[in-house]
C-alpha positions as CSV (number, residue, x, y, z in Angstrom):
1,X,3.6,22.8,14.6
2,X,7.2,21.8,14.7
3,X,9.9,23.7,12.8
4,X,11.1,21.0,10.4
5,X,14.7,22.1,10.3
6,X,14.9,22.5,14.1
7,X,13.4,19.1,14.7
8,X,15.7,17.4,12.2
9,X,18.8,19.1,13.6
10,X,17.8,17.9,17.1
11,X,17.6,14.3,15.8
12,X,20.8,14.5,13.9
13,X,22.6,15.8,17.0
14,X,21.8,12.4,18.5
15,X,24.1,10.9,16.0
16,X,21.6,10.1,13.2
17,X,23.3,10.6,9.8
18,X,21.3,8.2,7.6
19,X,17.6,7.9,6.7
20,X,15.5,5.7,4.5
21,X,11.8,5.2,4.0
22,X,8.8,5.5,1.7
23,X,7.3,9.0,1.4
24,X,4.1,9.9,3.3
25,X,1.6,12.7,2.8
26,X,1.5,13.6,6.5
27,X,5.3,13.5,6.6
28,X,5.9,15.2,3.2
29,X,7.4,18.4,4.6
30,X,9.8,16.4,6.9
31,X,10.6,14.0,4.1
32,X,11.3,16.8,1.7
33,X,13.7,18.4,4.2
34,X,15.4,15.1,4.8
35,X,15.8,14.5,1.0
36,X,17.4,17.9,0.7
37,X,19.7,17.8,3.7
38,X,20.8,14.3,4.5
39,X,22.1,10.9,3.3
40,X,18.7,9.5,2.4
41,X,17.4,6.6,0.4
42,X,13.8,6.3,-0.8
43,X,13.2,2.6,-0.5
44,X,11.0,0.4,-2.8
45,X,8.7,-0.5,0.1
46,X,8.4,-0.2,3.8
47,X,9.8,-3.6,4.7
48,X,12.8,-2.9,2.5
49,X,13.6,0.3,4.3
50,X,13.7,-1.7,7.6
51,X,16.3,-4.0,6.0
52,X,18.3,-1.0,4.6
53,X,18.3,0.6,8.0
54,X,19.3,-2.6,9.7
55,X,22.2,-3.0,7.3
56,X,23.4,0.5,8.0
57,X,23.4,-0.1,11.7
58,X,25.3,-3.3,11.3
59,X,28.0,-1.5,9.3
60,X,28.3,1.6,11.5
61,X,26.8,0.9,14.9
62,X,24.7,4.1,14.5
63,X,20.9,4.5,14.9
64,X,19.2,5.1,11.6
65,X,16.0,7.0,10.9
66,X,13.1,5.3,9.0
67,X,9.9,7.0,7.8
68,X,6.7,5.7,6.2
69,X,2.9,6.0,6.1
70,X,0.9,3.7,8.3
71,X,-0.9,2.3,5.2
72,X,2.4,0.5,4.5
73,X,3.3,-0.3,8.1
74,X,2.0,-3.9,7.6
75,X,4.9,-4.4,5.2
76,X,7.3,-4.0,8.1
77,X,5.8,-6.7,10.4
78,X,8.1,-9.5,9.1
79,X,11.4,-7.6,9.4
80,X,10.4,-6.0,12.7
81,X,9.6,-9.4,14.3
82,X,12.3,-11.5,12.7
83,X,15.2,-9.1,12.2
84,X,15.2,-6.0,14.4
85,X,13.5,-7.6,17.5
86,X,15.5,-7.8,20.7
87,X,14.9,-11.6,20.8
88,X,16.5,-11.9,17.4
89,X,19.3,-9.5,16.3
90,X,18.3,-6.5,18.5
91,X,18.7,-3.7,16.0
92,X,17.7,-0.1,17.1
93,X,16.1,2.4,14.7
94,X,13.9,5.4,15.0
95,X,10.7,4.8,13.0
96,X,8.4,7.7,12.1
97,X,4.9,6.6,11.0
98,X,2.4,9.0,9.5
99,X,-0.9,8.4,11.2
100,X,-3.5,8.5,8.4
101,X,-7.1,7.7,9.5
102,X,-6.6,8.5,13.2
103,X,-9.9,8.0,15.0
104,X,-11.9,11.3,15.1
105,X,-10.0,12.7,12.1
106,X,-11.8,12.6,8.7
107,X,-9.9,10.7,6.1
108,X,-10.2,8.6,2.9
109,X,-11.9,5.1,3.3
110,X,-8.7,3.2,2.7
111,X,-7.1,4.8,5.7
112,X,-9.9,4.3,8.3
113,X,-9.2,0.7,9.3
114,X,-5.4,1.1,9.6
115,X,-5.8,4.4,11.5
116,X,-8.2,2.7,14.0
117,X,-5.9,-0.3,14.6
118,X,-2.5,1.4,14.3
119,X,-1.8,1.7,18.0
120,X,-3.0,-1.8,18.6
121,X,-0.7,-3.2,15.9
122,X,2.3,-1.4,17.4
123,X,1.4,-2.7,20.9
124,X,1.0,-6.3,19.6
125,X,4.5,-6.0,18.2
126,X,5.7,-4.9,21.7
127,X,7.5,-1.9,20.3
128,X,7.4,1.2,22.5
129,X,6.0,4.3,20.9
130,X,4.6,7.8,21.4
131,X,2.5,10.3,19.5
132,X,5.0,13.1,18.6
133,X,4.1,16.3,20.2
134,X,3.6,19.5,18.1
135,X,5.4,21.5,20.8
136,X,9.1,21.5,20.2
137,X,10.2,21.4,23.9
138,X,7.9,18.4,24.5
139,X,9.0,16.7,21.2
140,X,12.6,17.0,22.3
141,X,11.9,15.3,25.6
142,X,10.2,12.5,23.6
143,X,13.2,12.1,21.4
144,X,15.5,12.0,24.4
145,X,13.3,9.2,25.8
146,X,13.4,7.3,22.5
147,X,17.2,7.4,22.3
148,X,17.6,6.4,25.9
149,X,15.5,3.3,25.1
150,X,17.1,2.4,21.8
151,X,20.6,2.7,23.2
152,X,19.9,0.6,26.3
153,X,17.6,-2.0,24.8
154,X,19.0,-2.2,21.2
155,X,15.5,-2.2,19.7
156,X,13.3,0.0,17.5
157,X,11.2,2.9,18.8
158,X,8.2,4.4,16.9
159,X,7.0,8.0,16.6
160,X,3.3,8.3,15.5
161,X,2.9,11.5,13.5
162,X,-0.4,13.3,13.3
163,X,-1.6,15.6,10.5
164,X,0.0,19.1,10.5
165,X,2.8,18.2,12.9
166,X,5.5,19.8,10.8
167,X,5.7,23.3,9.3
168,X,5.6,23.5,5.5
169,X,8.8,22.8,3.6
170,X,9.1,22.6,-0.2
171,X,11.4,20.1,-1.8
172,X,14.4,21.9,-3.4
173,X,16.3,19.1,-5.0
174,X,13.5,18.0,-7.5
175,X,14.9,17.6,-11.0
176,X,13.2,19.6,-13.8
177,X,10.6,17.9,-15.9
178,X,12.0,16.3,-19.1
179,X,8.8,15.2,-20.8
180,X,6.0,17.4,-22.3
181,X,2.9,15.3,-21.6
182,X,1.0,15.3,-18.3
183,X,-0.3,12.1,-16.8
184,X,-3.9,13.2,-17.2
185,X,-3.5,13.9,-20.8
186,X,-1.9,10.5,-21.3
187,X,-5.0,9.0,-19.6
188,X,-7.3,10.9,-21.9
189,X,-5.5,9.6,-24.9
190,X,-5.4,6.0,-23.8
191,X,-9.0,5.9,-22.8
192,X,-10.0,7.1,-26.3
193,X,-8.4,3.9,-27.7
194,X,-10.2,1.4,-25.4
195,X,-13.2,-0.6,-26.5
196,X,-16.4,-0.8,-24.5
197,X,-15.6,-4.4,-23.5
198,X,-12.2,-3.5,-22.2
199,X,-11.8,-3.3,-18.4
200,X,-9.1,-1.4,-16.5
201,X,-7.5,-1.6,-13.1
202,X,-5.8,1.7,-12.1
203,X,-3.3,2.3,-9.4
204,X,-3.8,4.3,-6.2
205,X,-3.3,8.0,-5.8
206,X,-3.8,10.7,-8.4
207,X,-3.9,8.2,-11.3
208,X,-7.3,6.7,-10.3
209,X,-8.6,10.1,-9.4
210,X,-7.7,11.3,-12.9
211,X,-9.3,8.3,-14.5
212,X,-12.5,9.0,-12.7
213,X,-12.5,12.7,-13.6
214,X,-11.8,11.9,-17.3
215,X,-14.7,9.5,-17.4
216,X,-16.9,12.1,-15.7
217,X,-16.0,14.8,-18.2
218,X,-16.9,12.5,-21.0
219,X,-20.1,11.3,-19.4
220,X,-18.8,7.7,-19.6
221,X,-19.7,4.9,-17.2
222,X,-17.3,4.0,-14.4
223,X,-18.1,0.3,-14.3
224,X,-15.3,-0.5,-16.7
225,X,-12.7,0.7,-14.2
226,X,-11.6,-0.8,-10.9
227,X,-10.1,2.2,-9.1
228,X,-7.5,1.3,-6.4
229,X,-7.7,3.7,-3.5
230,X,-5.1,1.8,-1.5
231,X,-3.0,-1.4,-1.8
232,X,-0.1,0.3,-3.5
233,X,2.1,-2.0,-5.5
234,X,-0.5,-4.7,-6.0
235,X,-2.3,-3.3,-9.1
236,X,-0.7,-5.7,-11.5
237,X,-1.7,-8.7,-9.5
238,X,-5.3,-7.6,-9.3
239,X,-5.3,-7.2,-13.0
240,X,-3.6,-10.6,-13.4
241,X,-6.3,-12.3,-11.4
242,X,-9.0,-10.7,-13.5
243,X,-7.3,-11.6,-16.7
244,X,-7.0,-15.2,-15.7
245,X,-10.6,-15.3,-14.5
246,X,-12.0,-13.6,-17.6
247,X,-9.8,-14.8,-20.5
248,X,-12.4,-13.4,-23.0
249,X,-12.0,-9.8,-21.9
250,X,-9.1,-7.5,-22.5
251,X,-7.7,-6.3,-19.2
252,X,-5.7,-3.1,-19.0
253,X,-3.5,-2.4,-15.9
254,X,-2.7,1.2,-15.4
255,X,0.2,1.5,-13.0
256,X,2.8,4.0,-11.8
257,X,6.6,3.8,-11.4
258,X,6.5,3.9,-7.6
259,X,3.9,1.2,-7.5
260,X,5.8,-1.1,-10.0
261,X,9.0,-0.7,-8.0
262,X,7.3,-1.4,-4.7
263,X,6.7,-5.1,-5.6
264,X,8.7,-5.6,-8.8
265,X,8.7,-9.4,-8.4
266,X,5.1,-9.3,-9.5
267,X,6.2,-8.7,-13.1
268,X,7.8,-12.2,-13.0
269,X,4.5,-13.8,-12.0
270,X,2.7,-12.0,-14.8
271,X,5.3,-13.2,-17.3
272,X,5.1,-16.8,-16.0
273,X,1.3,-16.9,-16.1
274,X,1.4,-15.2,-19.5
275,X,-2.3,-14.2,-20.0
276,X,-2.6,-13.1,-23.6
277,X,-5.5,-10.7,-22.7
278,X,-3.4,-8.6,-20.2
279,X,-2.0,-5.2,-21.2
280,X,0.2,-3.4,-18.7
281,X,0.7,0.4,-18.9
282,X,3.3,2.0,-16.7
283,X,2.9,5.8,-16.4
284,X,6.4,7.0,-15.3
285,X,6.9,10.5,-13.9
286,X,9.9,9.6,-11.8
287,X,8.2,10.6,-8.5
288,X,6.0,9.7,-5.6
289,X,3.8,12.6,-6.6
290,X,0.7,11.8,-4.5
291,X,2.7,12.1,-1.3
292,X,5.0,15.0,-1.9
293,X,6.9,14.6,-5.2
294,X,9.9,12.8,-3.8
295,X,11.9,11.1,-6.5
296,X,11.8,7.4,-7.5
297,X,14.4,5.6,-9.5
298,X,11.9,5.5,-12.4
299,X,13.9,7.4,-14.9
300,X,17.1,5.4,-14.2
301,X,15.5,2.0,-14.4
302,X,15.0,0.2,-17.7
303,X,11.4,-1.1,-17.2
304,X,11.3,-2.5,-20.7
305,X,14.3,-4.7,-20.2
306,X,12.8,-5.9,-16.9
307,X,9.5,-6.8,-18.6
308,X,11.3,-8.6,-21.4
309,X,13.4,-10.5,-18.8
310,X,10.1,-11.5,-17.2
311,X,8.8,-12.9,-20.5
312,X,6.4,-10.2,-21.5
313,X,5.7,-10.8,-25.2
314,X,6.4,-7.2,-26.3
315,X,7.2,-3.8,-25.0
316,X,6.5,-0.2,-26.1
317,X,7.5,3.3,-25.1
318,X,5.9,6.7,-25.6
319,X,7.2,10.0,-24.4
320,X,4.8,12.5,-26.2
321,X,1.2,12.7,-27.1
322,X,2.0,12.0,-30.8
323,X,4.0,8.9,-29.9
324,X,1.2,7.7,-27.6
325,X,-1.5,8.1,-30.3
326,X,0.7,6.2,-32.8
327,X,1.6,3.4,-30.4
328,X,-1.7,2.7,-28.6
329,X,-3.4,0.7,-31.5
330,X,-0.2,-1.5,-31.9
331,X,0.0,-2.0,-28.1
332,X,-3.7,-3.0,-27.8
333,X,-3.5,-5.4,-30.7
334,X,-0.3,-7.1,-29.4
335,X,-0.4,-10.5,-27.7
336,X,-0.2,-10.2,-23.9
337,X,1.2,-9.8,-21.6
338,X,2.7,-6.7,-23.1
339,X,4.0,-3.5,-21.5
340,X,3.7,0.2,-22.5
341,X,5.8,2.7,-20.7
342,X,4.5,6.3,-20.9
343,X,7.0,8.9,-19.7
344,X,5.2,12.0,-18.4
345,X,6.0,15.2,-16.4
346,X,5.1,15.6,-12.8
347,X,2.1,17.6,-11.7
348,X,-1.7,17.6,-11.6
349,X,-4.6,20.0,-11.6
350,X,-5.0,21.9,-8.3
351,X,-8.8,21.3,-8.5
352,X,-8.4,17.5,-9.1
353,X,-11.3,15.8,-7.3
354,X,-11.7,12.4,-5.8
355,X,-14.1,9.6,-6.9
356,X,-17.6,10.2,-5.7
357,X,-18.4,6.5,-5.9
358,X,-17.7,4.4,-2.7
359,X,-15.1,1.7,-3.2
360,X,-17.6,-1.1,-2.4
361,X,-20.0,0.3,-5.0
362,X,-17.2,0.5,-7.5
363,X,-16.5,-3.2,-6.9
364,X,-20.2,-4.1,-7.3
365,X,-20.6,-2.2,-10.6
366,X,-17.3,-3.6,-11.9
367,X,-18.2,-7.2,-11.2
368,X,-21.6,-6.7,-12.8
369,X,-19.8,-5.5,-15.9
370,X,-17.8,-8.7,-15.8
371,X,-20.9,-10.8,-15.6
372,X,-20.9,-11.5,-11.9
């Protein structure tokens, strides 16, 4: 494995003094070190970080560093082909992509397809790349080659990062928790208030894993829940489609702050369509917890004002178990679309499992419950 600090110092010695990206589980140690030791911006989504990096290059002439997971690499196709490409503006940047689902390496189902086609996608974009070596001397040679190319051709270069490429590093700059309630406890409380006819769409990562585990612990069926295992940022639009298609069923969207921020414009579409059967719950822990705990701007963003500006009918906030228990009946009885923001602390059980139901089977059971 690469020493995280040594690798970072070698890259910065090339003149890199700015980084931006979306945290990735395979890059979490590197991302944590970058957050603690550099001028770093955690972007809303992967396409946005290409834009930020491009702007920094335009302002300084320097080559920026961008990082992301390959599950979000598709978000970069537009800016990579219409902004940074040598045939357009010719903007260089070093892009580190965590290679989830690499062929031959066991991974979760949502990463298998992207892992298999990842190299082909990069090749189709005509962007040079290499698989970053876990040997420091070889990795330094690869970085030398990357910078020679970027400086000469004025174009991006990609480093594909395998699992366990970097030595462990723990984020030092994380802010202490402010709120007493855990996300899992919040999920337990809100599930107690739902009716048997209610259906729920829950966001990717640990949120859906906790929903599944809470249902298991209570011996409750899973067909009421559509558990997103990928497609981060699109939870509200899935819920919107269901709410419009089944106006006689109450639809609960369980989302996270990072997911909401990733495609915040979706809130405006919900408000415009205004389904009165949609209830949107935002569980805010101020972090990208599932991929390393790097901070979001969740605790400095007024989500309620955003929802109100997007024509949500009403908004609610809970920051403790007592408040949540008091507010849930009012929230559920409100006319949608309405939003409930639940502020929670970071962290999850070390023994938190994963859904034992395959995504395709979850879809079939969910659709049967909706009468399809």
